C-alpha positions in Angstrom: 23.2 256.3 18.8 25.7 254.4 21.0 25.9 251.6 18.5 26.7 254.1 15.7 29.4 255.8 17.8 30.9 252.4 18.5 31.0 251.5 14.9 32.6 254.9 14.0 35.3 254.5 16.6 35.9 250.9 15.5 36.2 252.1 11.9 38.8 254.7 12.9 40.7 252.2 15.0 40.7 249.7 12.1 41.7 252.4 9.7 44.6 253.4 11.9 45.8 249.8 12.1 45.5 249.4 8.4 47.6 252.6 7.8 50.3 251.2 10.2 50.2 247.9 8.3 50.6 249.6 5.0 53.5 251.7 6.4 55.2 248.5 7.4 54.6 247.0 4.0 55.8 250.0 2.1 58.9 251.1 4.1 61.2 249.5 6.7 58.3 249.2 9.1 59.4 249.9 12.6 60.8 253.4 11.8 57.5 254.8 10.5 58.7 256.0 7.1 61.1 258.5 8.6 64.2 259.4 6.5 67.2 257.0 6.7 70.6 258.6 7.2 73.6 257.1 5.4 76.8 258.3 7.1 79.6 258.7 4.6 83.0 259.2 6.4 84.6 261.1 3.5 84.2 264.5 1.8 81.6 264.9 -1.0 82.9 263.7 -4.4 85.1 260.9 -3.0 84.7 257.3 -4.2 82.6 256.1 -1.3 80.4 259.2 -1.6 80.0 258.7 -5.4 79.2 255.1 -5.0 76.4 255.7 -2.5 75.0 258.6 -4.4 74.7 256.5 -7.5 72.8 253.9 -5.5 70.6 256.2 -3.4 67.8 257.0 -5.9 67.1 253.4 -6.8 67.6 252.3 -3.2 65.2 254.9 -1.9 62.7 253.8 -4.5 63.0 250.1 -3.5 62.7 250.9 0.2 59.9 253.5 -0.4 61.7 255.8 2.1 63.7 258.9 1.8 67.5 258.4 2.2 69.7 261.3 3.3 73.5 261.2 2.6 75.4 262.6 5.7 79.0 263.4 4.9 81.3 263.3 8.0 84.8 263.7 6.5 87.8 262.9 8.7 91.3 261.5 8.4 91.0 257.9 7.1 87.3 258.1 7.8 87.8 257.4 11.5 85.5 260.0 13.1 82.6 259.4 10.7 82.8 255.7 11.0 82.8 256.0 14.8 79.6 258.1 14.6 78.0 255.3 12.6 79.2 252.6 15.0 77.6 254.5 18.0 74.3 255.3 16.2 71.1 253.9 17.6 70.5 250.5 15.8 66.9 251.3 14.9 67.2 251.3 11.1 67.5 255.1 10.8 71.2 255.0 10.3 73.3 253.1 7.7 77.0 253.5 6.9 79.0 253.4 3.7 82.3 251.9 4.6 85.3 250.9 2.5 88.4 248.8 2.7 90.2 251.5 4.5 87.6 252.2 7.3 86.7 248.5 7.9 89.7 246.4 6.9 92.9 248.6 7.1 92.3 251.1 9.9 92.7 248.4 12.7 96.2 247.8 11.4 97.0 251.6 11.4 95.7 252.7 14.7 96.5 251.3 18.1 93.4 252.8 19.7 90.8 252.8 17.0 87.5 254.0 18.5 85.4 251.4 16.8 85.7 247.7 15.8 84.7 246.9 12.2 83.6 243.4 13.2 82.0 243.9 16.7 80.4 247.2 16.0 78.8 246.7 12.5 76.6 244.4 10.5 77.9 244.0 6.9 74.9 244.3 4.6 76.3 244.3 1.0 79.6 244.9 -0.8 78.8 247.3 -3.5 81.8 247.9 -5.8 85.6 247.6 -6.1 88.2 249.5 -8.1 92.0 249.9 -8.3 93.8 253.2 -7.7 96.2 255.3 -9.7 99.5 256.5 -8.4 99.5 260.1 -9.7 102.1 262.9 -9.5 101.8 266.6 -9.9 103.2 267.9 -13.3 105.6 270.0 -11.2 107.7 266.9 -10.6 110.4 266.4 -13.2 109.4 262.7 -13.8 107.5 261.0 -16.6 107.6 257.3 -15.4 107.4 255.2 -12.3 111.1 254.4 -12.7 112.0 258.1 -12.7 109.6 258.7 -9.8 111.4 256.1 -7.7 114.8 257.5 -8.7 113.8 261.0 -7.6 112.4 259.8 -4.3 115.6 257.8 -3.6 117.7 260.9 -4.4 116.0 262.9 -1.7 114.6 260.5 0.9 111.7 262.0 2.9 111.5 265.2 0.7 108.5 264.3 -1.4 104.9 264.4 0.0 102.2 261.9 -0.5 98.6 263.2 -0.2 96.7 260.4 1.6 93.0 260.2 0.7 92.2 257.4 3.1 93.5 254.3 4.8 93.5 252.2 1.6 95.6 254.8 -0.2 97.8 255.2 2.9 98.6 251.5 3.2 98.9 251.1 -0.6 101.4 254.0 -0.6 103.3 252.6 2.4 103.6 249.2 0.7 104.7 250.8 -2.5 107.4 252.7 -0.7 108.6 249.6 1.3 108.6 247.4 -1.8 110.4 250.1 -3.9 112.9 251.1 -1.2 111.8 254.8 -1.0 110.5 257.1 1.7 108.0 259.8 1.4 106.0 261.9 3.9 102.3 261.1 4.3 100.0 264.1 4.5 96.5 263.0 5.4 93.4 264.7 3.9 89.7 264.2 4.7 88.9 262.2 1.6 89.8 261.8 -2.1 88.6 265.3 -3.3 90.9 267.2 -0.9 93.9 264.9 -1.7 93.1 265.4 -5.4 93.1 269.2 -5.1 96.3 269.1 -3.1 98.1 267.1 -5.9 96.7 269.2 -8.7 97.9 272.4 -7.0 101.3 271.0 -6.3 100.8 271.3 -2.5 101.5 267.5 -2.5 103.8 265.7 -4.9 101.8 262.5 -5.4 98.7 260.6 -4.3 96.8 257.4 -4.7 93.5 258.2 -6.4 90.8 256.2 -8.1 90.5 256.2 -12.0 87.2 258.1 -11.4 89.1 261.0 -9.6 92.1 261.1 -11.8 91.3 260.1 -15.4 90.2 263.5 -16.7 93.2 265.2 -15.1 95.6 262.7 -16.6 94.0 263.1 -20.0 94.4 266.9 -19.7 97.9 266.7 -18.5 97.1 268.2 -15.0 98.3 265.0 -13.4 100.8 262.4 -14.4 100.0 258.7 -14.1 102.8 256.6 -12.6 100.9 253.2 -12.4 97.8 251.3 -11.4 97.6 249.6 -8.0 95.4 246.6 -9.0 96.7 243.4 -10.5 95.0 244.2 -13.8 95.0 247.4 -15.8 91.9 249.6 -15.6 89.6 249.4 -18.6 89.4 253.2 -18.3 93.1 253.6 -18.7 94.5 250.6 -20.6 97.6 252.5 -21.5 98.6 252.9 -17.8 100.6 249.8 -16.6 100.2 248.2 -13.2 102.8 248.8 -10.6 103.4 245.0 -10.6 104.2 245.3 -14.3 106.6 248.1 -13.5 108.7 246.1 -11.2 106.8 246.0 -7.9 106.3 242.3 -8.0 103.1 240.9 -6.4 101.7 244.4 -5.7 97.9 244.4 -5.7 95.7 246.9 -3.8 92.1 247.6 -4.5 89.5 249.7 -2.7 86.0 248.4 -2.1 82.8 250.1 -0.8 79.9 248.6 1.0 76.8 249.2 3.2 76.9 248.5 6.9 74.5 249.0 9.8 75.2 249.5 13.5 75.4 246.3 15.5 72.0 245.1 16.8 70.0 246.6 13.9 67.1 244.1 13.5 67.7 241.4 10.9 64.4 242.2 9.2 65.7 245.7 8.4 69.1 244.7 7.2 67.5 242.0 5.0 65.2 244.5 3.4 68.1 246.9 2.8 70.0 244.1 1.2 67.2 243.2 -1.1 66.7 246.8 -2.1 70.4 247.2 -2.8 70.4 244.2 -5.0 67.4 245.7 -6.9 69.3 249.0 -7.2 72.5 247.4 -8.5 70.4 245.5 -11.1 69.0 248.8 -12.6 70.5 249.4 -16.1 71.4 253.0 -15.4 73.2 252.1 -12.2 75.2 249.3 -13.9 76.1 251.7 -16.7 77.1 254.5 -14.4 79.4 252.3 -12.3 81.0 250.7 -15.3 81.6 254.2 -16.9 83.4 255.3 -13.7 85.6 252.2 -13.6 83.9 250.4 -10.7 83.3 246.6 -10.7 79.9 245.7 -9.2 80.0 243.0 -6.5 76.5 242.7 -4.9 77.2 239.7 -2.6 75.3 238.4 0.3 75.6 239.7 3.9 77.5 236.5 5.1 79.8 236.7 2.0 80.5 240.4 2.7 81.2 239.6 6.4 83.7 236.9 5.2 85.4 239.5 2.9 85.8 242.0 5.8 87.4 239.3 8.1 89.6 238.1 5.3 90.8 241.6 4.4 91.5 242.4 8.0 93.9 239.4 8.2 95.4 240.2 4.7 96.3 243.8 5.6 97.6 242.9 9.1 100.0 240.6 7.3 100.9 243.3 4.7 101.7 245.7 7.5 103.8 243.1 9.4 105.7 241.8 6.4 106.5 245.2 5.0 107.5 246.5 8.4 105.1 249.5 8.0 104.8 251.7 11.0 102.0 254.2 11.1 100.8 256.2 14.0 
């Protein structure tokens, strides 16, 4: 009887150990298959939000764990990114960051409550895209030249809806290089800035092709120019700002996955591998391409080098252009 009881308990113990082992093999292991939160520091519908939601189904499938998108919109993504930086580094929290939150904000804020290098582990750069300088149809302009002329006529009168740090710095550089001055009005992501420009609450904004192309086609927004060095394949008829006289102008926004510092390497490596698998999925490739994104999918060290390089690049842009932002 005792021997049978011993064998029964041993079998239960072995079975429990086997279940734990399987859990480790199937999911990220040390978090017991619990849902993983991805903090998105912008409003739903914005470029970073769209990028991560395209990735989530395949990423969840590859990790064999549930992923929950947690939108924490704030001006230039500061508050949401700080939440991610302060999260417990146990693998339960990831962060979708962008060129604004992780490369530009340090040049815009004297007392930024997080450090993009010291507080985060870059996992993978997902996609990049240019932006479109758009104007409300209420403005009596039909070209970038006319837009600049109107802004020069009434300095400081026109409002620029700022969707994030990349758009803010891109707008500031455009103003500095064109000799104009507009008022920046910050919104909590691309969607609110888009709505403000559509309604005429703001006169202009820097939006992605994704956010603006349908409105431009319908006449609800006017395209003034593309911020990237090359024209967007979604809008080949819209010239770049560099082509329109802003020589050397080139601003793009990128989006990538980060983890809080001290998140175990075993976890970030599994997330990276899963992200690569997700980016290779045909429907993911097609969706990103359709929306005007360029897929990157680099290694963690390569992404870390991009962040450091972009930090230096934008500090120089701010200094050379004499941009002063609170």
